[in-house]
GUBA-16355 format. One record per residue (C-alpha): residue in one letter; x, y, z. Coordinates in Angstrom, 3 decimals. Example, Ala and Ser with C-alpha at 12.3 -4.5 7.8 and 13.67 -1.06 7.14 Angstrom:
+----+----------+----------+----------+
: aa :       px :       py :       pz :
+----+----------+----------+----------+
:  a :   12.300 :   -4.500 :    7.800 :
:  s :   13.670 :   -1.060 :    7.140 :
+----+----------+----------+----------+
This chain:
+----+----------+----------+----------+
: aa :       px :       py :       pz :
+----+----------+----------+----------+
:  m :    0.000 :    0.000 :    0.000 :
:  a :    1.394 :    3.402 :   -0.944 :
:  e :    2.118 :    5.854 :    1.848 :
:  k :    0.183 :    9.088 :    1.828 :
:  s :    2.583 :   11.999 :    1.414 :
:  a :    2.400 :   15.067 :    3.616 :
:  p :    0.568 :   18.043 :    2.112 :
:  t :    3.263 :   20.290 :    0.677 :
:  h :    0.906 :   23.131 :   -0.274 :
:  s :   -1.026 :   23.426 :    2.982 :
:  p :   -1.232 :   26.831 :    4.702 :
:  q :    1.028 :   25.539 :    7.480 :
:  v :    3.770 :   24.524 :    5.039 :
:  k :    3.412 :   27.835 :    3.179 :
:  l :    3.827 :   29.677 :    6.499 :
:  a :    6.963 :   27.654 :    7.276 :
:  r :    8.349 :   28.557 :    3.833 :
:  c :    7.634 :   32.247 :    4.442 :
:  i :    9.259 :   32.211 :    7.889 :
:  f :   12.466 :   30.657 :    6.577 :
:  l :   12.587 :   32.800 :    3.433 :
:  l :   12.095 :   35.929 :    5.550 :
:  a :   14.873 :   34.814 :    7.897 :
:  a :   17.191 :   34.090 :    4.952 :
:  a :   16.489 :   37.426 :    3.251 :
:  y :   17.035 :   39.332 :    6.498 :
:  g :   20.223 :   37.380 :    7.229 :
:  f :   21.688 :   37.773 :    3.749 :
:  f :   21.032 :   41.516 :    3.845 :
:  v :   22.330 :   42.166 :    7.359 :
:  l :   25.347 :   39.847 :    7.231 :
:  t :   26.470 :   40.954 :    3.776 :
:  a :   26.277 :   44.596 :    4.846 :
:  w :   28.032 :   43.732 :    8.104 :
:  m :   30.896 :   42.061 :    6.222 :
:  f :   31.489 :   45.285 :    4.290 :
:  i :   31.475 :   47.568 :    7.348 :
:  t :   33.774 :   45.264 :    9.311 :
:  p :   37.005 :   46.991 :    8.204 :
:  r :   35.716 :   50.240 :    9.709 :
:  m :   34.685 :   48.437 :   12.907 :
:  v :   38.086 :   46.805 :   13.258 :
:  g :   39.791 :   50.137 :   12.608 :
:  h :   38.124 :   51.583 :   15.713 :
:  a :   38.887 :   48.553 :   17.850 :
:  r :   42.442 :   47.587 :   17.022 :
:  h :   42.524 :   44.947 :   19.770 :
:  q :   39.918 :   42.924 :   17.857 :
:  q :   40.956 :   40.345 :   15.314 :
:  p :   39.330 :   40.759 :   11.884 :
:  e :   39.281 :   37.009 :   11.283 :
:  i :   36.744 :   36.718 :   14.109 :
:  y :   34.386 :   39.160 :   12.381 :
:  y :   34.791 :   37.578 :    8.965 :
:  g :   34.541 :   34.063 :   10.404 :
:  f :   31.291 :   34.938 :   12.190 :
:  g :   29.892 :   36.554 :    9.051 :
:  s :   30.841 :   33.585 :    6.879 :
:  v :   29.235 :   31.068 :    9.220 :
:  g :   26.151 :   33.271 :    9.447 :
:  l :   25.893 :   33.438 :    5.661 :
:  a :   26.211 :   29.650 :    5.462 :
:  w :   23.202 :   29.355 :    7.775 :
:  q :   21.185 :   31.560 :    5.419 :
:  v :   21.747 :   28.960 :    2.698 :
:  v :   20.385 :   26.341 :    5.120 :
:  f :   17.291 :   28.509 :    5.671 :
:  v :   16.703 :   28.659 :    1.908 :
:  l :   17.084 :   24.875 :    1.752 :
:  i :   14.501 :   24.429 :    4.519 :
:  a :   12.144 :   26.880 :    2.792 :
:  a :   12.412 :   24.892 :   -0.436 :
:  d :   11.010 :   21.770 :    1.260 :
:  p :    9.853 :   22.338 :    4.848 :
:  v :    8.359 :   18.867 :    5.208 :
:  r :   11.574 :   17.138 :    4.159 :
:  y :   13.813 :   19.349 :    6.325 :
:  r :   11.452 :   19.652 :    9.301 :
:  a :   13.965 :   18.215 :   11.798 :
:  l :   16.535 :   20.793 :   10.707 :
:  m :   14.154 :   23.574 :   11.796 :
:  l :   14.828 :   22.878 :   15.489 :
:  v :   18.570 :   22.693 :   14.903 :
:  a :   18.399 :   26.076 :   13.155 :
:  a :   16.320 :   27.559 :   15.980 :
:  l :   18.562 :   26.265 :   18.730 :
:  f :   22.028 :   26.718 :   17.249 :
:  e :   21.622 :   29.676 :   14.911 :
:  k :   19.025 :   31.800 :   16.654 :
:  f :   18.662 :   31.009 :   20.362 :
:  f :   22.370 :   30.537 :   21.107 :
:  f :   23.205 :   33.925 :   19.579 :
:  s :   20.353 :   35.684 :   21.411 :
:  g :   21.148 :   33.916 :   24.664 :
:  i :   24.847 :   34.680 :   24.489 :
:  l :   24.153 :   38.342 :   23.743 :
:  i :   21.780 :   38.592 :   26.704 :
:  v :   24.371 :   37.072 :   29.048 :
:  l :   27.107 :   39.363 :   27.692 :
:  m :   24.884 :   42.423 :   28.090 :
:  l :   23.952 :   41.473 :   31.656 :
:  r :   27.659 :   41.124 :   32.442 :
:  h :   28.313 :   44.510 :   30.779 :
:  i :   30.626 :   42.930 :   28.210 :
:  a :   28.437 :   43.667 :   25.152 :
:  g :   26.819 :   47.028 :   24.603 :
:  l :   23.101 :   47.676 :   24.599 :
:  h :   23.293 :   48.399 :   20.868 :
:  w :   23.057 :   44.593 :   20.450 :
:  i :   19.469 :   44.508 :   21.782 :
:  p :   17.834 :   44.757 :   18.318 :
:  a :   19.967 :   41.895 :   16.948 :
:  a :   19.196 :   39.707 :   19.961 :
:  a :   15.484 :   40.538 :   19.698 :
:  v :   15.242 :   39.826 :   15.954 :
:  d :   17.081 :   36.522 :   16.285 :
:  g :   14.925 :   35.543 :   19.268 :
:  v :   11.723 :   36.293 :   17.365 :
:  l :   12.968 :   34.379 :   14.312 :
:  g :   13.927 :   31.456 :   16.563 :
:  i :   10.391 :   31.405 :   17.941 :
:  g :    9.133 :   31.508 :   14.349 :
:  f :   11.304 :   28.485 :   13.546 :
:  v :    9.775 :   26.557 :   16.462 :
:  v :    6.264 :   27.549 :   15.317 :
:  a :    7.109 :   26.430 :   11.771 :
:  y :    8.335 :   23.103 :   13.159 :
:  l :    5.151 :   22.591 :   15.168 :
:  l :    2.894 :   23.487 :   12.220 :
:  t :    4.738 :   21.454 :    9.587 :
:  p :    3.511 :   17.871 :    9.314 :
:  p :    6.085 :   15.150 :   10.003 :
+----+----------+----------+----------+
């Protein structure tokens, strides 16, 4: 007997696609811009190592490709949604919150932490709405 496939055009799957495409578009825009302003940032903070900035930006851009992959087939890559939420969104937000509370990171990081936290919640919602 043939297995019934999960509905790939349901409203829930379309929402998951939108969430991940929005996250990817935001990430590509912000991280690409950030990679170009990095030389100016490093110039003001000579004690920082530029390879850290570029390494972070490169890894972040790689995750945006993963978000596009998930958006292309949310049902197939459903399990990857939680990995993306935990490792790409919640870790970054959580680390920033801890660093801000310890007065190591400036309050200018609040918008980045908030956006990533909201997107992480969106990833969890997409996971819950997408059929296994």
